C-alpha positions as semicolon CSV with decimal commas, in nm:
position;residue;x (nm);y (nm);z (nm)
1;M;11,654;12,463;4,148
2;S;11,375;12,320;4,361
3;N;11,015;12,426;4,319
4;F;10,945;12,352;4,685
5;K;10,926;12,578;4,983
6;V;11,070;12,408;5,290
7;E;10,772;12,439;5,520
8;S;10,675;12,139;5,722
9;H;10,302;12,087;5,788
10;K;10,206;12,337;5,515
11;L;10,106;12,314;5,155
12;V;10,405;12,295;4,926
13;N;10,361;12,411;4,568
14;T;10,537;12,262;4,266
15;K;10,476;12,336;3,902
16;L;10,228;12,049;3,885
17;E;10,038;11,999;4,208
18;H;9,999;12,080;4,577
19;Y;10,154;11,853;4,839
20;R;10,158;11,845;5,215
21;V;10,481;11,762;5,400
22;I;10,399;11,604;5,735
23;D;10,639;11,522;6,018
24;Q;10,521;11,167;6,084
25;C;10,564;10,815;5,956
26;P;10,304;10,662;5,728
27;A;10,075;10,385;5,851
28;A;10,235;10,041;5,826
29;A;9,997;9,926;5,553
30;E;10,074;10,240;5,350
31;L;10,449;10,184;5,379
32;C;10,413;9,820;5,276
33;A;10,202;9,916;4,974
34;L;10,444;10,190;4,867
35;R;10,747;9,959;4,905
36;S;10,574;9,696;4,693
37;Q;10,466;9,949;4,429
38;V;10,823;10,069;4,368
39;G;10,968;9,718;4,358
40;R;11,123;9,693;4,704
41;G;10,946;9,364;4,771
42;E;10,674;9,254;5,006
43;T;10,694;9,361;5,369
44;D;10,496;9,203;5,651
45;V;10,258;9,461;5,801
46;N;10,330;9,349;6,158
47;M;10,705;9,387;6,102
48;A;10,646;9,729;5,946
49;E;10,444;9,838;6,252
50;I;10,729;9,740;6,484
51;S;10,986;9,911;6,262
52;L;10,784;10,231;6,233
53;G;10,724;10,232;6,607
54;N;11,100;10,243;6,661
55;T;11,157;10,529;6,416
56;L;11,326;10,836;6,561
57;Y;11,184;11,077;6,302
58;G;10,967;11,030;5,995
59;V;10,823;11,242;5,719
60;C;10,546;11,187;5,464
61;I;10,451;11,382;5,157
62;R;10,082;11,358;5,077
63;Q;9,842;11,489;4,820
64;S;9,510;11,496;5,003
65;Q;9,527;11,162;5,188
66;K;9,740;10,981;4,927
67;L;10,095;10,892;5,035
68;L;10,336;11,004;4,762
69;A;10,673;10,985;4,941
70;T;10,824;10,904;5,276
71;G;11,151;10,873;5,464
72;R;11,264;10,813;5,819
73;V;11,559;10,828;6,055
74;V;11,649;10,524;6,264
75;G;11,931;10,468;6,508
76;D;12,034;10,411;6,865
77;G;11,923;10,756;6,984
78;A;12,270;10,857;7,097
79;Q;12,550;10,823;6,844
80;Y;12,440;10,634;6,535
81;F;12,162;10,744;6,302
82;Y;12,083;10,662;5,943
83;I;11,820;10,738;5,685
84;Q;11,588;10,453;5,587
85;D;11,297;10,400;5,350
86;V;11,323;10,710;5,134
87;I;11,060;10,609;4,881
88;V;10,871;10,805;4,616
89;S;10,564;10,663;4,444
90;S;10,638;10,554;4,088
91;G;10,407;10,806;3,926
92;Y;10,567;11,096;4,114
93;Q;10,936;11,021;4,074
94;G;11,153;11,285;3,911
95;Q;10,955;11,577;4,055
96;G;11,177;11,652;4,353
97;L;10,975;11,472;4,619
98;G;11,271;11,259;4,731
99;H;11,477;11,577;4,758
100;Q;11,203;11,733;4,971
101;V;11,199;11,426;5,198
102;M;11,575;11,460;5,247
103;L;11,546;11,835;5,318
104;S;11,279;11,762;5,577
105;I;11,488;11,493;5,742
């Protein structure tokens, strides 16, 4: 059972800490750093900016200003959509943040 309340743009309480779920993509540099931290390789910041700019919907989970998790929806805007870049910071994995990203998407 999840310890989260599904409330976008509000504080979400878990057993451990308070998080904020925000309906937006992270900054390109943040996404690149998070991808690198979890072992998804290096991503060019300019390419990340273009990719994020073409996102149909994105979500971030933050603690204060720190990006803990993210995910986004990409597609053609009509028929085909898929979920991309669901990433949870290494130190916060296993706490349900990825599940919360998917619920928000």
